[in-house]
C-alpha positions as CSV (number, residue, x, y, z in Angstrom):
1,M,-2.6,-39.9,71.1
2,K,-4.6,-37.3,73.1
3,D,-6.1,-34.5,71.0
4,Y,-5.2,-31.7,73.3
5,L,-6.9,-28.9,71.4
6,Q,-10.2,-30.8,71.2
7,S,-9.9,-31.9,74.9
8,E,-9.2,-28.3,76.0
9,N,-12.1,-26.9,74.0
10,A,-14.5,-29.5,75.4
11,R,-13.3,-28.8,78.9
12,N,-13.8,-25.1,78.6
13,K,-17.3,-25.6,77.2
14,Q,-18.3,-28.1,79.9
15,H,-17.1,-25.9,82.7
16,A,-17.8,-22.4,81.3
17,E,-20.1,-21.5,84.2
18,L,-17.5,-22.3,86.8
19,Y,-14.8,-20.3,85.0
20,E,-17.2,-17.3,84.6
21,K,-18.0,-17.4,88.4
22,L,-14.2,-17.5,89.2
23,I,-13.3,-14.6,86.8
24,K,-16.2,-12.4,88.1
25,K,-15.2,-13.1,91.7
26,A,-11.6,-12.3,91.0
27,F,-12.0,-9.3,88.6
28,G,-15.4,-7.9,89.5
29,D,-18.2,-6.9,87.2
30,C,-17.1,-7.9,83.7
31,Q,-18.4,-9.6,80.5
32,V,-16.9,-13.1,80.3
33,M,-16.6,-15.1,77.0
34,I,-15.5,-18.7,77.2
35,G,-14.1,-20.2,74.0
36,H,-10.7,-21.7,73.3
37,H,-9.4,-19.1,75.8
38,L,-11.1,-17.4,78.7
39,S,-11.7,-13.8,77.9
40,F,-13.2,-10.9,79.8
41,E,-14.0,-7.1,79.4
42,M,-14.1,-4.8,82.4
43,G,-16.9,-2.3,83.2
44,G,-18.5,-2.3,79.8
45,D,-15.5,-0.6,78.2
46,L,-14.7,-2.7,75.1
47,N,-11.1,-1.5,75.2
48,T,-10.2,-3.6,78.3
49,E,-10.2,-7.1,76.7
50,N,-8.0,-9.5,78.6
51,E,-7.5,-13.2,77.9
52,I,-6.5,-16.1,80.1
53,P,-4.9,-18.7,77.8
54,S,-6.3,-21.8,79.6
55,A,-8.4,-23.0,82.5
56,D,-5.2,-24.2,84.2
57,T,-3.6,-20.7,83.9
58,L,-6.6,-19.3,85.8
59,M,-6.5,-22.1,88.4
60,F,-2.8,-21.5,89.2
61,C,-2.8,-17.7,89.0
62,H,-1.9,-16.5,92.5
63,N,-3.5,-13.1,91.9
64,A,-6.9,-14.5,90.7
65,M,-7.1,-17.4,93.1
66,G,-6.1,-15.1,96.0
67,K,-9.0,-12.9,95.2
68,V,-11.4,-15.9,95.1
69,F,-10.1,-18.0,98.0
70,G,-8.2,-15.5,100.2
71,D,-5.8,-17.2,102.6
72,N,-6.9,-20.6,101.3
73,A,-5.7,-20.0,97.7
74,V,-2.3,-21.8,98.0
75,M,-4.0,-24.8,99.6
76,V,-6.6,-24.9,96.8
77,M,-3.8,-24.7,94.1
78,R,-1.8,-27.4,95.8
79,T,-4.9,-29.7,95.9
80,L,-5.5,-29.0,92.2
81,A,-1.9,-29.7,91.3
82,T,-2.1,-33.2,92.6
83,L,-4.9,-34.1,90.2
84,P,-4.9,-34.8,86.4
85,A,-6.2,-31.9,84.4
86,E,-9.5,-33.8,83.7
87,E,-10.3,-33.9,87.4
88,R,-9.4,-30.4,88.5
89,D,-12.6,-28.6,87.4
90,D,-14.9,-30.8,89.5
91,M,-12.6,-30.4,92.5
92,L,-12.4,-26.7,92.0
93,A,-16.2,-26.4,91.8
94,K,-16.5,-28.3,95.1
95,L,-13.8,-26.1,96.8
96,Y,-15.5,-23.0,95.4
97,D,-18.9,-24.0,96.6
98,R,-17.6,-24.8,100.1
99,H,-15.7,-21.5,100.3
100,V,-18.7,-19.5,99.2
101,K,-20.9,-21.1,101.9
102,E,-18.4,-20.3,104.6
């Protein structure tokens, strides 16, 4: 049986840099902390803590992905939805890098 908690923790640790880039692109200047959940603080004010429960919640958040990918957000989310969770991060990194270069 898959150990989902360990798998998710390993995934977050391995792809922390990608998640940090996405969160900063979507929400602006903020402090990002990647652990079991993805957390961020806005503008240095430690009273603004917000937490995204999982990488997939970030990947399929229309608001965040819209800010990152603009009009291509739905296409990106559809592409990610066709992949097993273990493959989404690498594809998202490729799509992000391609989008940033445009």
